[in-house]
C-alpha positions in Angstrom: 103.0 120.8 110.0 102.4 124.6 109.8 102.4 127.4 112.3 99.0 128.5 113.7 99.1 131.7 111.6 101.2 131.4 108.5 102.9 134.5 106.9 100.9 135.8 103.9 97.7 133.9 104.8 94.6 135.6 106.1 92.7 133.7 108.7 89.1 133.0 107.7 86.4 135.3 108.9 82.7 134.9 109.5 80.6 133.0 112.0 82.2 129.6 112.2 84.1 127.4 114.6 87.6 127.0 113.2 88.7 123.5 114.2 92.2 123.8 112.8 94.5 126.3 111.1 95.3 126.0 107.4 97.2 122.7 106.9 98.1 120.2 104.2 94.9 118.4 103.3 96.2 114.9 103.9 97.2 115.9 107.4 93.9 117.7 108.2 91.1 116.9 110.6 88.9 115.8 107.7 90.2 112.2 107.7 90.1 111.8 111.5 86.4 112.8 111.4 85.9 110.2 108.6 87.4 107.4 110.7 85.4 108.6 113.8 82.2 108.3 111.8 82.8 104.7 110.7 84.2 103.6 114.0 81.2 105.0 116.0 78.5 103.8 113.6 80.0 100.4 112.6 77.9 98.2 110.4 74.8 100.4 111.0 76.4 102.8 108.6 75.2 100.4 105.9 72.4 98.4 107.5 70.4 101.6 108.4 71.0 103.2 105.0 73.2 106.0 106.4 75.8 105.3 103.6 74.4 104.4 100.2 75.9 101.0 99.1 73.7 99.1 96.6 75.7 100.1 93.6 78.7 98.2 94.9 76.9 95.5 96.9 74.9 93.4 94.6 75.2 90.1 92.8 75.9 91.7 89.4 79.1 93.4 90.5 80.2 90.4 92.5 80.1 88.3 89.3 81.6 91.0 87.2 84.6 91.4 89.5 85.0 87.6 89.8 85.3 87.4 86.0 88.0 90.1 85.9 90.0 88.3 88.7 89.7 85.0 86.8 90.9 86.6 83.6 94.0 87.8 85.4 94.6 84.4 86.9 94.3 82.9 83.4 97.0 85.2 82.1 99.2 84.4 85.1 98.9 80.6 84.5 99.8 80.9 80.8 103.2 80.0 79.5 105.7 82.9 79.6 103.4 84.9 81.9 104.7 88.3 83.1 103.5 87.3 86.6 103.7 83.5 87.0 101.9 81.9 89.8 103.4 79.4 92.4 100.7 76.7 92.7 102.0 75.5 96.0 101.6 78.9 97.7 98.4 80.8 98.7 97.0 83.4 96.5 95.5 86.2 98.6 92.6 88.4 97.5 92.6 91.4 100.0 89.5 93.5 100.2 90.1 96.9 101.7 87.4 98.6 103.8 85.0 95.6 103.4 82.4 97.5 105.6 79.2 95.6 105.8 80.7 92.5 104.1 77.9 92.3 101.6 80.1 92.7 98.5 82.5 90.2 100.0 79.7 87.6 100.2 78.6 88.2 96.6 82.1 87.8 95.1 82.8 84.7 97.2 79.5 83.3 95.8 80.5 84.2 92.3 84.0 82.7 92.6 82.5 79.5 93.9 79.9 79.3 91.0 82.2 80.2 88.1 83.6 76.9 86.9 86.9 78.2 85.5 89.6 78.3 88.1 92.0 77.4 85.3 95.1 75.7 86.4 95.4 77.2 89.9 94.1 75.1 92.8 90.9 76.6 94.3 91.9 75.7 97.8 94.9 77.9 97.6 92.8 81.0 97.0 92.2 82.9 100.3 89.9 85.9 100.4 90.7 88.4 103.2 88.2 91.0 104.4 89.8 93.9 106.1 88.7 97.1 107.9 90.2 99.4 110.5 87.5 98.8 113.2 86.9 95.6 115.2 83.1 96.4 115.2 82.9 95.3 111.6 85.1 92.3 112.0 83.0 91.0 114.8 79.9 91.3 112.6 81.6 89.3 109.8 82.9 86.7 112.2 79.4 86.1 113.6 77.5 86.2 110.3 76.1 82.8 109.2 76.7 83.5 105.5 80.4 83.6 106.0 80.6 80.5 108.3 81.2 77.9 105.4 83.9 80.0 103.9 85.6 80.6 107.3 85.4 77.0 108.3 87.1 75.7 105.1 89.8 78.4 105.2 88.8 80.1 102.0 88.0 83.3 104.0 89.8 85.1 106.7 89.4 88.6 108.3 91.9 91.2 109.6 92.2 94.6 111.1 94.1 96.7 108.6 94.4 100.5 108.2 95.3 100.7 104.6 97.2 104.0 104.9 99.3 103.3 108.0 99.7 99.6 108.9 102.8 97.8 107.7 101.4 94.2 108.1 98.2 92.3 108.0 97.7 89.7 110.7 94.9 87.2 109.7 92.5 86.6 112.5 91.8 82.9 112.0 95.0 81.5 110.4 97.3 83.9 112.4 99.3 84.3 109.2 101.2 87.7 109.1 101.5 89.3 105.7 104.2 91.8 105.4 106.9 93.1 103.1 108.0 90.4 100.6 106.2 87.6 102.4 104.0 86.5 99.5 105.2 84.2 96.8 102.2 85.0 94.5 101.0 88.4 93.4 98.5 90.0 95.7 95.0 90.8 94.4 93.4 93.9 96.0 89.8 95.0 95.8 88.8 98.5 96.9 85.3 99.8 96.4 84.2 103.1 97.7 87.4 103.3 99.8 89.8 105.6 97.9 87.3 108.4 98.2 87.5 108.2 102.0 91.3 108.1 102.3 93.4 111.2 102.7 93.9 113.5 99.6 96.1 116.4 98.8 94.9 119.5 96.8 96.8 121.1 93.9 96.1 123.7 91.3 97.9 124.8 88.2 97.6 128.5 87.4 99.6 130.6 84.9 102.1 127.7 84.6 102.7 127.5 88.3 102.0 124.5 90.5 100.3 125.3 93.8 99.3 123.3 96.8 95.9 123.8 98.5 95.7 124.1 102.3 92.5 123.5 104.2 91.1 124.9 107.4 88.3 122.5 108.7 85.5 124.4 110.4 81.9 124.1 111.5 78.9 126.3 111.0 78.4 126.2 114.8 80.2 128.8 116.7 81.4 126.3 119.3 82.2 122.5 119.2 82.9 120.5 122.3 84.3 117.4 120.6 86.5 118.0 117.5 86.0 114.3 116.5 82.2 114.3 116.8 81.2 112.9 113.4 78.1 115.1 113.5 80.4 117.9 112.6 80.5 116.5 109.1 76.9 117.7 108.6 78.0 121.2 109.7 81.2 121.5 107.6 82.4 125.1 106.8 85.8 124.5 105.3 88.1 127.2 103.9 90.9 126.8 101.4 94.0 128.8 100.4 96.8 128.1 97.9 100.5 128.7 97.6 103.2 128.0 95.0 105.3 124.9 95.4 107.7 122.9 93.2 107.4 119.3 91.9 109.6 118.0 94.8 106.7 118.4 97.1 106.8 114.8 98.4 110.6 114.4 98.6 110.6 114.3 102.4 107.2 112.9 103.3 107.1 110.1 100.7 110.8 109.1 100.1 109.9 105.6 98.6 107.6 107.1 96.0 109.0 110.6 95.6 110.3 109.9 92.1 106.8 108.7 91.0 105.0 111.5 92.7 107.3 114.1 91.2 106.7 112.6 87.8 102.9 112.8 88.3 103.0 116.5 89.5 105.3 117.3 86.6 102.9 115.7 84.1 100.0 117.9 85.3 102.1 121.0 85.4 103.3 120.4 81.9 100.0 119.4 80.5 98.2 122.4 82.0 101.2 124.6 81.8 100.2 127.1 79.2 99.5 130.6 80.5 95.8 130.3 79.5 95.4 126.9 81.2 94.1 126.3 84.7 93.4 123.1 86.5 92.3 121.8 90.0 93.6 118.4 91.0 93.0 116.1 93.9 95.8 113.7 94.5 94.7 110.5 96.3 97.9 110.2 98.4 96.2 107.9 100.9 95.3 105.5 98.1 98.9 105.7 96.7 100.4 105.0 100.1 98.1 102.0 100.5 99.1 100.7 97.1 102.8 101.1 97.8 102.4 99.1 101.0 100.2 96.4 99.6 102.4 95.8 96.5 105.5 95.5 98.8 103.9 92.4 100.4 104.3 90.6 97.0 107.5 92.1 95.7 105.8 94.6 93.6 103.4 92.2 91.8 99.7 93.0 92.1 96.3 93.3 90.6 94.1 96.1 92.0 90.4 96.3 91.1 88.7 99.5 92.4 85.4 101.1 92.0 84.6 104.6 93.3 83.1 108.0 92.4 85.8 109.8 90.5 87.4 110.8 87.2 89.9 109.1 84.9 89.9 111.8 82.2 92.3 114.6 83.0 90.2 117.0 80.9 87.7 117.0 83.8 90.3 118.9 85.9 90.2 122.1 84.0 89.3 125.3 85.9 90.1 126.6 89.3 87.8 125.3 92.0 88.0 124.3 95.6 87.4 120.5 96.0 83.8 119.4 96.4 83.2 117.5 99.7 80.0 115.4 99.3 78.2 114.8 102.6 76.0 111.6 102.9 76.1 110.7 106.5 79.9 110.5 106.2 81.6 112.4 103.3 83.6 111.7 100.2 85.6 113.4 97.5 86.1 112.5 93.8 88.9 110.0 93.3 91.5 110.9 90.7 91.9 107.6 88.9 93.9 109.3 86.2 96.7 110.1 88.8 96.4 106.5 90.2 97.0 105.2 86.7 100.0 107.5 86.2 101.4 106.1 89.5 100.9 102.5 88.3 102.4 103.2 84.9 105.4 105.0 86.5 106.0 101.8 88.5 106.3 99.7 85.3 102.6 98.6 85.4 99.5 99.5 83.4 95.9 100.6 84.0 92.6 99.8 82.4 90.0 102.5 82.8 86.3 102.4 81.9 86.1 105.4 79.6 82.4 106.2 80.4 82.3 109.7 81.8 78.6 109.9 83.0 78.9 107.3 85.8 78.4 107.3 89.5 80.8 104.4 89.8 84.1 104.4 87.9 85.9 101.1 87.8 89.6 100.7 87.0 92.1 97.8 87.0 95.8 98.3 87.9 98.4 95.7 87.3 101.9 96.1 88.9 104.4 93.7 87.3 107.7 94.8 89.0 109.5 94.6 85.7 111.7 97.6 85.6 112.9 96.8 82.1 109.4 97.3 80.7 110.1 100.8 79.3 108.2 99.5 76.3 107.9 95.8 75.7 108.2 94.6 72.1 105.4 92.4 71.1 105.0 90.2 68.1 102.0 91.0 65.9 100.3 87.8 66.9 100.1 89.0 70.5 98.8 92.5 69.5 95.7 91.4 67.7 94.6 92.2 64.2 96.3 95.0 62.2 93.1 97.1 62.5 93.5 97.1 66.3 94.3 100.5 67.7 97.1 98.9 69.7 98.6 97.0 66.7 101.6 99.4 66.2 102.3 100.1 69.9 105.0 97.4 70.1 106.9 99.1 67.3 107.0 102.6 68.9 109.7 103.6 71.4 108.4 106.1 74.0 111.0 108.3 75.7 109.0 111.1 77.2 106.7 111.1 80.2 104.3 113.6 78.7 100.7 113.8 77.4 99.2 110.8 75.7 102.6 109.0 75.5 101.9 107.6 79.0 98.6 106.2 78.0 100.1 104.5 75.0 102.8 103.0 77.2 100.2 101.6 79.6 98.2 100.2 76.7 101.2 98.5 75.2 102.0 96.7 78.5 98.4 95.6 78.8 98.8 93.4 75.7 100.6 90.8 77.7 97.4 90.2 79.6 94.8 89.5 76.9 92.4 87.5 79.1 92.3 90.2 81.7 91.7 92.9 79.1 88.9 90.8 77.5 87.2 90.2 80.9 87.4 93.9 81.8 85.9 94.8 78.4 83.1 92.2 78.7 82.2 92.7 82.4 83.0 96.4 83.0 83.3 98.5 79.8 80.6 96.9 77.6 78.0 96.8 80.3 79.2 97.2 83.8 78.1 97.8 87.4 77.2 101.4 86.8 75.1 100.5 83.8 73.3 97.8 85.7 72.6 100.3 88.6 71.2 102.8 86.1 68.9 100.2 84.4 67.4 98.9 87.6 67.0 102.4 89.1 65.3 103.7 85.9 62.9 100.7 85.8 62.0 101.2 89.4 61.7 105.0 89.4 60.6 105.8 85.8 58.3 102.9 85.0 54.8 103.1 86.5 54.1 99.3 86.3 57.0 97.3 84.8 55.8 94.0 83.3 56.7 90.7 85.0 58.6 89.6 81.9 60.8 92.7 82.1 61.3 92.2 85.9 62.4 88.6 85.3 64.8 89.7 82.6 66.3 92.3 85.1 66.6 89.6 87.8 68.4 87.4 85.4 70.7 90.3 84.5 71.3 90.9 88.2 72.4 87.3 88.7 69.2 86.9 90.8 70.0 89.6 93.3 67.7 89.6 96.4 67.6 93.3 96.7 66.4 93.7 93.1 63.7 91.1 93.9 62.7 93.1 97.1 62.5 96.4 95.2 60.0 94.8 92.6 58.2 92.5 95.0 54.8 94.3 94.7 54.6 94.2 90.8 55.8 90.6 90.9 53.0 89.6 93.3 50.4 91.6 91.4 51.2 89.8 88.1 52.4 86.3 89.0 49.0 84.7 89.4 48.0 85.6 85.9 51.3 85.1 84.1 52.0 82.3 81.6 53.2 78.9 82.8 56.5 79.4 81.0 57.2 82.7 82.8 56.1 81.2 86.1 58.5 78.3 85.6 61.4 80.7 84.7 60.7 82.6 88.0 60.3 79.5 90.2 63.4 77.8 88.8 65.6 80.6 89.9 64.1 81.4 93.3 66.5 78.9 95.1 69.5 80.7 93.5 68.0 84.1 94.6 67.8 82.9 98.2 71.4 81.5 98.1 72.4 85.1 97.2 70.7 86.5 100.3 72.9 88.3 102.8 71.2 89.4 106.0 72.1 93.0 106.8 68.9 95.0 107.4 66.3 93.0 109.5 63.6 95.4 108.3 64.2 94.2 104.7 62.6 90.8 105.1 63.3 89.0 101.9 62.3 85.6 103.2 58.8 86.9 104.0 58.5 88.3 100.5 59.6 85.0 98.9 57.0 83.3 101.1 54.3 85.6 99.8 55.4 84.8 96.2 55.2 81.1 96.8 51.8 81.5 98.4 50.7 83.4 95.3 51.9 80.5 93.2 50.0 78.1 95.4 53.2 76.4 96.5 52.1 76.4 100.2 54.8 74.1 101.7 57.6 76.2 100.3 55.8 79.4 101.4 55.6 78.0 105.0 59.4 77.2 105.0 60.2 80.8 104.0 57.8 82.2 106.6 59.6 80.1 109.2 62.9 81.5 107.9 61.5 85.0 108.2 60.7 84.4 111.8 64.2 83.1 112.4 65.9 86.0 110.7 63.7 89.0 111.3 61.7 87.9 114.4 58.1 87.1 115.0 55.4 89.2 113.4 51.6 88.8 113.5 51.3 89.0 109.7 53.8 86.2 109.3 51.8 83.9 111.5 48.6 84.9 109.8 50.1 84.1 106.4 51.3 80.7 107.7 47.7 80.1 108.9 46.5 80.8 105.3 48.9 78.2 103.9 47.9 75.5 106.4 44.2 76.3 105.6 44.9 75.9 101.9 46.6 72.5 102.7 43.5 71.4 104.7 45.6 71.3 107.9 42.9 73.2 109.9 44.3 72.6 113.4 47.6 74.1 112.4 45.8 76.9 110.6 43.8 77.8 113.7 46.9 77.6 115.8 48.8 80.1 113.7 45.9 82.5 113.5 46.0 82.3 117.3 49.7 83.1 117.4 49.0 86.2 115.3 46.3 87.3 117.7 48.7 86.8 120.7 51.1 89.3 119.0 48.3 91.7 118.0 45.0 91.1 119.8 43.0 93.4 117.5 44.2 91.9 114.2 40.9 91.5 112.5 42.0 89.3 109.7 43.3 86.5 111.9 40.1 86.8 114.1 37.9 86.5 111.0 39.7 83.4 109.9 39.4 81.8 113.3 35.7 82.6 113.2 35.5 81.1 109.7 37.0 77.9 111.0 34.5 77.8 113.8 31.7 78.0 111.3 33.1 75.5 108.8 34.4 73.0 111.4 32.1 73.5 114.4 32.9 70.1 116.0 36.6 70.3 115.4 36.9 73.7 117.1 34.0 73.7 119.5 36.2 73.4 122.6 38.2 76.4 121.4 35.3 78.9 121.2 
């Protein structure tokens, strides 16, 4: 903590409400406001579109992550594995900050549908959704899509503050996960979480390492509630910097002080020339969470994380205050490079997606807890062909924690996990979640009328994601009646899979209604009726839904049911002319059948 007015620092001036004095960023009010936002808004943060989430909540990313996880499990079940599995013990996959639960649903579906569980028993895999607020847990616990997984024990839920809590108590099994309690490595998933955990600010200027202090403020002159999340929209934050040394974390982070000192020294040395300058955010909250989570499994873990951020240290050049992006809540850029340094310092390795122009950066961290792995020596057969860029890594001894030596050390260790590396390359680097997001967004925003053939190809690429279908529902319906039989069959064959992928979050996004409309356009009236009934069950009664059901029954020559549903539409909206016109049509066509209903 710091005194209210620190020597040598000038208090900010101007018209603002200063909510706190200059303080270390990780201790600042920023992060309390973040938690207040999510605690007060709950699942509505996602269901009402306050926080963007499609890029990490779709069937494509669920399948991609599942393949990476299974690649890791394959390596762990191989002979002489660096991280062997105990097949009689549970394997826990912990998702941090699961939020709406939509991603959790997609990865559970993908794990179930991918046939390769290798030699590890599927019933021993337990997926755990966590968050810090009970509002979200109650939503998951009551959600019908999770009921089969909860009932069979494949899914559990827990309150867990990733930065502060020492244990995870599972809500359904009552199992307590704590330090050294897990016999198998822990698998951790963290999407759009690290950017919301506390960070510290550093700069390197003229060869000197400096810390950044923040004073959180509001553009309003007065604020009555310092934890009102509406303040986020009115941020007026000020920063100042002072020289420190590399032992910055010696007292506050004693368990990790040697690793954090090594990270700060790496940046100071790399940007240490008098002409060099750099601005660095250190995701200390994420590193605290990783320290705690890896302690549950004696230092053995896989971490799969996607977020906005950078993994190329060249992006840190220049002196700038950190950018705080406001989008309902707020976020900062995650320094995946520093997270990779931390993992490598702890005898692990990191796989980064090198693509720089990306809204979502995905990285994999593997912690092996093998302190002797200064540099493992591999036989050529394990390092690939002689043309491989990693072929000679096993022959090189690395002594210095400087520059690219650290990256080469990490790459050498990764060679012991060939299936993980291949899965990461295939599912993330070659064409990954960010690429899929760009393709579907470009087709939606930049193509005036995409062809049905292109839309079906996109749906196939998306693993038949319902949100993609919903986005393109109008061009699908406009073209489906005139498309070829083959294309129609391709679409119809996969509609059941599309519906299995549906996760109810926003009742205003009525996917069942749109599937019903599609089946009606395909003249598959019984199926259309079933989906209209599902629409009523999920999103409530609507006059258009009853009207459309009436059309289906009319097309099936079930005139009494048709008349009845047109009547239901009119009960909900008395002036709905379409339903009235159809009732009049039935009166004219079947005067005896409906004479008593005039």
